[in-house]
C-alpha positions in Angstrom: 53.3 24.2 80.3 53.3 26.7 77.4 51.6 29.4 79.5 54.1 28.8 82.4 57.0 29.3 80.1 55.5 32.4 78.6 54.7 33.9 82.0 58.1 33.1 83.5 60.1 34.2 80.5 58.0 37.4 80.1 58.4 38.2 83.8 62.1 37.7 83.6 62.8 39.4 80.3 60.4 42.3 80.0 61.1 44.9 82.7 58.9 47.7 81.3 56.0 46.4 79.1 55.3 48.6 76.2 53.7 48.4 72.7 56.9 46.6 71.4 59.8 44.6 72.6 63.4 45.8 72.5 65.9 43.7 70.8 67.5 42.7 74.1 64.0 41.6 75.4 63.5 39.6 72.2 66.8 37.9 72.6 66.2 37.2 76.3 62.7 35.7 75.5 64.2 33.5 72.8 67.0 32.2 75.1 64.6 31.6 77.9 62.2 29.6 75.8 65.0 27.6 74.3 66.2 26.7 77.8 62.8 25.5 78.8 62.6 23.4 75.7 66.0 21.8 76.3 65.1 21.2 80.0 61.9 19.5 78.9 63.8 17.2 76.5 66.3 16.2 79.2 63.5 15.4 81.7 61.5 13.5 79.1 64.5 11.5 78.0 65.4 10.6 81.7 61.9 9.6 82.4 61.7 7.4 79.4 65.0 5.7 80.3 63.9 5.2 83.9 60.8 3.4 82.5 62.8 1.2 80.3 62.3 3.0 77.0 65.3 4.1 74.9 
Protein backbone atom coordinates (compact mmCIF):
# COMPACT_ATOMS: atom_id res chain seq x y z
CA UNK A 1 0.00 0.00 0.00
CA UNK A 2 2.83 2.38 0.79
CA UNK A 3 4.06 2.48 -2.80
CA UNK A 4 0.50 3.03 -4.05
CA UNK A 5 0.05 6.01 -1.74
CA UNK A 6 3.42 7.40 -2.74
CA UNK A 7 2.71 6.97 -6.45
CA UNK A 8 -0.80 8.44 -6.33
CA UNK A 9 0.13 11.35 -4.11
CA UNK A 10 3.26 12.12 -6.09
CA UNK A 11 1.33 12.01 -9.35
CA UNK A 12 -1.33 14.31 -7.94
CA UNK A 13 0.88 16.79 -6.12
CA UNK A 14 4.05 17.08 -8.17
CA UNK A 15 3.29 18.63 -11.53
CA UNK A 16 6.85 19.40 -12.62
CA UNK A 17 9.41 17.07 -11.03
CA UNK A 18 12.70 18.76 -10.19
CA UNK A 19 15.54 18.39 -7.73
CA UNK A 20 13.42 19.73 -4.86
CA UNK A 21 9.77 20.10 -3.89
CA UNK A 22 8.05 23.44 -3.59
CA UNK A 23 6.31 24.25 -0.33
CA UNK A 24 2.90 23.77 -1.96
CA UNK A 25 3.97 20.35 -3.26
CA UNK A 26 5.20 19.40 0.22
CA UNK A 27 1.90 20.48 1.76
CA UNK A 28 -0.10 18.63 -0.87
CA UNK A 29 1.92 15.44 -0.31
CA UNK A 30 1.46 15.67 3.46
CA UNK A 31 -2.31 16.17 3.15
CA UNK A 32 -2.61 13.39 0.59
CA UNK A 33 -0.73 10.89 2.75
CA UNK A 34 -2.78 11.92 5.79
CA UNK A 35 -6.02 11.28 3.89
CA UNK A 36 -4.84 7.81 2.89
CA UNK A 37 -3.90 7.03 6.50
CA UNK A 38 -7.30 8.21 7.76
CA UNK A 39 -9.12 6.21 5.10
CA UNK A 40 -7.16 3.10 6.03
CA UNK A 41 -8.12 3.54 9.68
CA UNK A 42 -11.81 3.91 8.80
CA UNK A 43 -11.78 0.81 6.60
CA UNK A 44 -9.87 -1.22 9.19
CA UNK A 45 -12.25 -0.20 11.96
CA UNK A 46 -15.31 -1.03 9.85
CA UNK A 47 -13.84 -4.40 8.88
CA UNK A 48 -13.09 -5.28 12.49
CA UNK A 49 -16.59 -4.26 13.58
CA UNK A 50 -18.16 -6.37 10.83
CA UNK A 51 -16.15 -9.35 12.04
CA UNK A 52 -17.27 -8.89 15.64
CA UNK A 53 -14.17 -7.17 17.01
CA UNK A 54 -14.48 -3.86 18.80
